[in-house]
TIROGU-181308 format. One record per residue: residue number from 0; residue in one letter; z, y, x of N, C-alpha, C, CB in turn. Coordinates in pm, 1 decimal, decimal comma, m for minus. Glycine has a CB too. Layout:
residues N
kolvo_mifi_n_c3_n_c2_n_c1_ca_c3_ca_c2_ca_c1_c_c3_c_c2_c_c1_cb_c3_cb_c2_cb_c1
NUM_a_Z_Y_X_Z_Y_X_Z_Y_X_Z_Y_X
...
//
This chain:
residues 87
kolvo_mifi_n_c3_n_c2_n_c1_ca_c3_ca_c2_ca_c1_c_c3_c_c2_c_c1_cb_c3_cb_c2_cb_c1
0_m_m838,1_7652,3_m1080,8_m978,2_7613,5_m1089,0_m1059,6_7681,7_m979,1_m1035,4_7648,3_m1227,1
1_f_m1038,0_7812,6_m962,1_m1112,4_7889,0_m862,1_m1083,8_7838,1_m721,0_m1077,8_8037,8_m872,2
2_i_m957,1_7808,0_m693,3_m919,3_7757,8_m561,2_m981,1_7620,3_m536,8_m765,6_7750,6_m547,7
3_g_m984,1_7537,3_m638,6_m1044,6_7404,9_m625,8_m1193,2_7412,3_m595,1_m1022,9_7325,5_m752,5
4_l_m1264,1_7502,0_m662,0_m1407,2_7517,8_m635,6_m1432,7_7573,0_m495,7_m1470,4_7609,8_m739,8
5_n_m1349,2_7667,0_m453,1_m1364,1_7720,7_m317,4_m1337,9_7613,5_m212,8_m1269,3_7839,1_m295,8
6_l_m1238,2_7532,5_m235,5_m1208,2_7423,3_m143,0_m1322,2_7322,4_m138,0_m1078,3_7353,5_m183,3
7_l_m1376,5_7288,7_m252,6_m1489,6_7196,3_m258,3_m1611,3_7253,3_m184,7_m1525,8_7165,5_m404,5
8_q_m1641,1_7380,0_m207,0_m1753,1_7445,0_m139,0_m1730,8_7447,2_12,1_m1772,4_7588,1_m192,0
9_f_m1608,7_7473,4_54,5_m1577,1_7476,4_197,5_m1598,0_7340,2_261,3_m1433,1_7522,6_219,4
10_v_m1549,6_7235,3_196,7_m1563,0_7099,6_251,1_m1709,6_7058,9_257,9_m1483,9_6998,6_165,6
11_i_m1783,7_7086,2_153,7_m1925,7_7049,9_153,1_m2001,9_7129,6_257,5_m1986,9_7072,7_14,3
12_g_m1980,5_7260,6_262,0_m2054,5_7345,9_354,3_m2015,4_7330,3_499,5_m2036,9_7486,5_315,6
13_s_m1890,4_7295,9_526,1_m1843,0_7289,1_664,4_m1842,5_7148,6_722,7_m1705,5_7345,5_672,6
14_y_m1841,1_7047,7_639,3_m1831,3_6913,0_692,3_m1946,4_6821,5_650,1_m1702,1_6852,8_649,5
15_i_m1967,3_6808,6_521,8_m2065,3_6711,4_472,6_m2208,1_6754,3_502,2_m2048,3_6690,7_323,4
16_e_m2243,6_6876,8_467,2_m2381,2_6922,8_485,1_m2427,4_6921,5_631,6_m2394,9_7062,3_429,5
17_p_m2348,5_6972,1_728,2_m2394,4_6963,5_867,7_m2412,3_6820,3_915,6_m2296,7_7034,3_958,4
18_r_m2327,2_6728,7_870,7_m2342,5_6589,1_912,0_m2471,8_6528,8_856,4_m2221,5_6506,3_865,7
19_v_m2501,1_6558,2_730,9_m2623,2_6505,5_669,5_m2745,9_6567,4_735,2_m2624,3_6532,8_517,3
20_a_m2744,9_6698,2_752,5_m2859,4_6765,8_814,8_m2877,2_6721,9_959,2_m2842,1_6917,8_808,5
21_g_m2768,4_6707,9_1032,2_m2776,8_6663,7_1171,0_m2831,4_6523,8_1184,3_m2642,5_6670,6_1235,4
22_t_m2791,2_6434,5_1095,5_m2840,7_6297,3_1098,0_m2988,7_6291,5_1061,2_m2759,3_6209,5_1002,7
23_a_m3028,8_6371,9_966,2_m3167,9_6369,5_920,1_m3264,5_6416,3_1028,4_m3183,7_6456,5_796,2
24_v_m3222,1_6510,0_1112,1_m3312,7_6564,4_1214,3_m3273,1_6522,0_1354,8_m3315,8_6716,0_1206,1
25_s_m3176,5_6430,6_1369,2_m3129,2_6378,6_1497,3_m3076,3_6488,7_1588,3_m3240,8_6304,0_1567,1
26_v_m3004,2_6582,3_1530,0_m2939,6_6688,7_1606,3_m2790,5_6680,5_1575,2_m2999,1_6831,6_1571,0
27_s_m2709,0_6710,7_1673,0_m2564,6_6704,3_1657,1_m2516,7_6791,3_1540,9_m2496,0_6747,1_1785,9
28_p_m2431,2_6738,8_1454,1_m2378,0_6819,8_1343,7_m2305,2_6945,4_1392,7_m2283,1_6735,9_1259,2
29_f_m2238,0_6934,8_1506,9_m2172,9_7053,3_1563,6_m2275,8_7160,1_1598,0_m2091,9_7015,9_1688,7
30_m_m2388,5_7117,1_1654,6_m2492,2_7214,0_1691,5_m2556,7_7275,3_1567,7_m2599,2_7147,2_1778,7
31_v_m2567,4_7200,0_1459,1_m2618,9_7254,7_1332,8_m2527,6_7366,1_1284,4_m2631,0_7143,7_1224,7
32_l_m2397,7_7339,5_1283,2_m2301,6_7442,8_1242,1_m2306,1_7562,2_1335,3_m2160,0_7385,8_1237,9
33_f_m2310,2_7535,2_1465,1_m2314,6_7643,6_1562,8_m2439,3_7728,9_1544,9_m2309,5_7587,6_1704,5
34_a_m2554,4_7665,4_1522,9_m2679,2_7740,1_1504,8_m2673,8_7828,8_1381,2_m2797,4_7644,1_1494,3
35_v_m2619,9_7776,2_1272,7_m2609,5_7856,4_1149,7_m2519,1_7976,9_1172,3_m2555,5_7770,6_1032,7
36_f_m2403,5_7954,4_1233,3_m2311,2_8065,6_1256,9_m2365,7_8164,2_1359,2_m2176,5_8012,8_1303,3
37_f_m2421,2_8114,7_1468,6_m2471,2_8202,4_1574,4_m2584,2_8291,0_1525,4_m2518,1_8120,5_1692,9
38_w_m2687,5_8228,6_1466,8_m2801,4_8308,1_1419,8_m2763,5_8392,5_1298,4_m2919,7_8216,7_1385,1
39_g_m2667,7_8346,3_1220,1_m2617,7_8425,9_1108,9_m2547,7_8552,2_1157,4_m2522,8_8343,3_1023,9
40_l_m2473,0_8540,3_1266,4_m2408,2_8658,0_1323,8_m2510,7_8755,6_1381,9_m2308,6_8616,0_1432,0
41_l_m2614,7_8701,3_1443,5_m2716,0_8788,8_1503,6_m2805,4_8856,6_1400,4_m2801,7_8709,6_1599,0
42_w_m2854,2_8779,0_1302,2_m2955,7_8831,0_1210,5_m2912,5_8831,8_1064,7_m3080,5_8750,6_1223,6
43_g_m2788,2_8800,7_1038,0_m2741,3_8801,0_899,7_m2787,1_8677,9_824,1_m2789,2_8925,3_828,4
44_i_m2808,7_8695,0_696,4_m2843,4_8581,5_610,0_m2977,0_8518,1_649,5_m2848,8_8626,6_463,9
45_a_m3070,7_8599,1_695,4_m3199,9_8543,6_740,4_m3180,1_8452,9_861,4_m3299,4_8657,4_775,2
46_g_m3093,4_8492,7_952,8_m3064,4_8410,1_1069,5_m2997,7_8279,8_1033,4_m2978,0_8485,2_1165,4
47_a_m2912,2_8283,3_931,6_m2846,6_8160,3_887,0_m2948,2_8060,9_831,6_m2740,4_8191,8_780,8
48_f_m3051,6_8111,8_766,7_m3154,0_8022,3_711,7_m3246,0_7965,4_818,5_m3236,2_8095,4_608,8
49_i_m3274,5_8041,2_923,7_m3368,6_7991,7_1024,6_m3299,2_7937,5_1148,9_m3463,5_8101,8_1064,5
50_g_m3165,9_7932,4_1149,1_m3093,1_7882,1_1265,5_m3122,7_7736,6_1296,8_m2946,2_7898,7_1244,3
51_v_m3124,0_7651,5_1196,5_m3149,1_7508,5_1219,0_m3293,9_7482,8_1262,0_m3117,5_7428,4_1091,7
52_p_m3394,8_7545,4_1198,8_m3530,9_7525,4_1250,5_m3548,3_7572,1_1395,0_m3629,7_7598,1_1162,6
53_i_m3480,5_7679,5_1433,6_m3485,3_7724,0_1573,2_m3422,9_7618,3_1663,3_m3412,3_7859,7_1590,5
54_l_m3310,4_7561,6_1621,1_m3243,5_7457,2_1698,4_m3332,2_7333,8_1713,5_m3111,1_7418,7_1632,2
55_i_m3396,2_7292,3_1605,7_m3484,2_7175,3_1611,2_m3602,6_7201,8_1703,9_m3534,2_7138,2_1469,8
56_s_m3658,8_7320,7_1697,1_m3770,3_7357,5_1785,2_m3726,5_7354,7_1931,3_m3824,5_7497,2_1748,7
57_l_m3608,9_7411,1_1958,1_m3556,9_7412,7_2094,4_m3535,1_7270,5_2145,6_m3425,7_7492,4_2100,8
58_a_m3476,4_7184,5_2064,3_m3452,3_7046,3_2105,2_m3583,4_6971,9_2130,4_m3370,3_6973,3_1998,9
59_t_m3683,5_6995,6_2047,3_m3812,9_6929,7_2063,8_m3883,2_6975,1_2190,7_m3901,5_6956,8_1943,3
60_v_m3883,3_7104,3_2215,6_m3946,3_7158,3_2337,2_m3873,6_7107,1_2461,3_m3946,2_7313,7_2335,1
61_c_m3741,8_7105,9_2458,0_m3665,1_7056,6_2572,5_m3687,3_6907,5_2595,8_m3516,6_7083,9_2552,0
62_a_m3709,8_6831,0_2491,1_m3732,9_6687,0_2505,9_m3868,6_6657,0_2567,6_m3721,8_6618,1_2371,2
63_k_m3963,4_6748,1_2555,4_m4098,3_6724,5_2607,5_m4106,4_6738,4_2759,1_m4195,7_6820,3_2543,0
64_r_m4022,3_6822,0_2818,8_m4029,5_6848,2_2963,1_m3919,4_6771,7_3036,1_m4017,7_7000,0_2992,0
65_p_m3954,1_6702,8_3142,3_m3851,8_6627,1_3217,0_m3739,5_6715,7_3272,4_m3917,5_6552,1_3331,8
66_s_m3770,6_6837,7_3311,7_m3668,2_6924,3_3371,1_m3566,9_6975,4_3268,7_m3734,2_7041,9_3439,6
67_t_m3603,4_6979,1_3141,6_m3511,7_7027,8_3038,3_m3461,8_6916,4_2946,3_m3579,6_7134,8_2955,8
68_r_m3494,6_6793,2_2977,5_m3451,7_6681,7_2893,6_m3299,6_6668,8_2883,1_m3509,1_6553,5_2947,1
69_p_m3221,5_6700,5_2988,1_m3075,1_6694,8_2970,7_m3023,8_6790,4_2862,2_m3006,4_6727,2_3102,7
70_i_m3087,4_6903,2_2845,2_m3048,8_6996,2_2739,0_m3076,1_6932,7_2603,3_m3124,8_7130,9_2752,5
71_a_m3189,9_6866,6_2590,6_m3224,2_6799,5_2465,0_m3124,9_6688,8_2433,7_m3366,1_6742,4_2471,6
72_v_m3078,6_6618,1_2535,7_m2979,9_6512,0_2514,4_m2848,9_6571,5_2465,3_m2957,0_6431,5_2644,0
73_l_m2809,3_6686,7_2519,3_m2686,8_6752,3_2473,4_m2698,8_6799,2_2328,4_m2653,7_6870,8_2563,8
74_l_m2816,9_6839,4_2286,4_m2838,0_6886,9_2150,6_m2850,7_6772,6_2050,3_m2961,3_6973,4_2145,3
75_s_m2880,9_6652,9_2098,6_m2907,2_6541,4_2008,1_m2779,6_6484,3_1948,8_m2982,6_6432,5_2080,4
76_a_m2795,3_6413,2_1838,9_m2680,5_6354,7_1769,2_m2629,6_6228,9_1838,3_m2717,5_6322,7_1625,5
77_d_m2720,5_6150,2_1895,8_m2680,5_6021,6_1951,1_m2694,8_6014,1_2103,5_m2761,7_5912,5_1887,6
78_g_m2719,7_6126,0_2168,7_m2730,8_6127,6_2314,2_m2867,8_6090,3_2366,6_m2630,9_6035,9_2372,2
79_a_m2964,8_6074,0_2279,1_m3099,9_6040,5_2321,1_m3200,2_6107,6_2229,0_m3120,8_5888,1_2322,4
80_m_m3295,3_6177,3_2287,4_m3401,1_6238,4_2208,8_m3515,2_6138,4_2199,8_m3448,5_6373,9_2271,4
81_h_m3572,1_6127,1_2083,2_m3678,1_6029,3_2060,7_m3813,9_6098,6_2058,6_m3654,5_5952,9_1928,9
82_a_m3836,5_6184,7_2154,0_m3964,6_6255,7_2159,3_m4060,8_6179,8_2248,7_m3946,0_6400,8_2210,5
83_k_m4184,9_6178,1_2210,9_m4288,4_6112,6_2288,7_m4329,0_6207,1_2400,9_m4411,0_6073,6_2199,9
84_t_m4323,9_6160,8_2524,0_m4356,2_6246,6_2636,5_m4478,3_6192,7_2708,9_m4237,0_6258,0_2732,4
85_n_m4548,5_6281,6_2773,5_m4663,9_6243,0_2856,1_m4617,8_6231,5_2998,8_m4781,0_6345,4_2844,0
86_q_m4621,3_6113,1_3052,5_m4573,9_6090,2_3188,3_m4686,0_6100,0_3286,4_m4507,3_5956,0_3200,2
//
C-alpha cells in the first residue's frame, strides 16, 4: 500500500502536475519542473513554492522586449509567447 501511494504521488508530482501547470500558463512543463527544483535547491521549500511565479514573470518580461523575445520563446510551451508588445 505504501509503495503504491508513493508511486502515485511520484507520477502525479513529476509528470501530470507540471504538464497541467505548464499548459495553464503557457510555459514548458520541463521549465516548470526545472524552476521548482532549481529554486527549491536555492531557497528550500519557499523557493519551490515561488519557482513557477518567478518563471512566469521572467517569461513575461522577456516577451515584452524584442531583444529578449528568443528567451521567452524557449521558455514557452508551444514556441510562441502570446504577449502584447508595443512596437
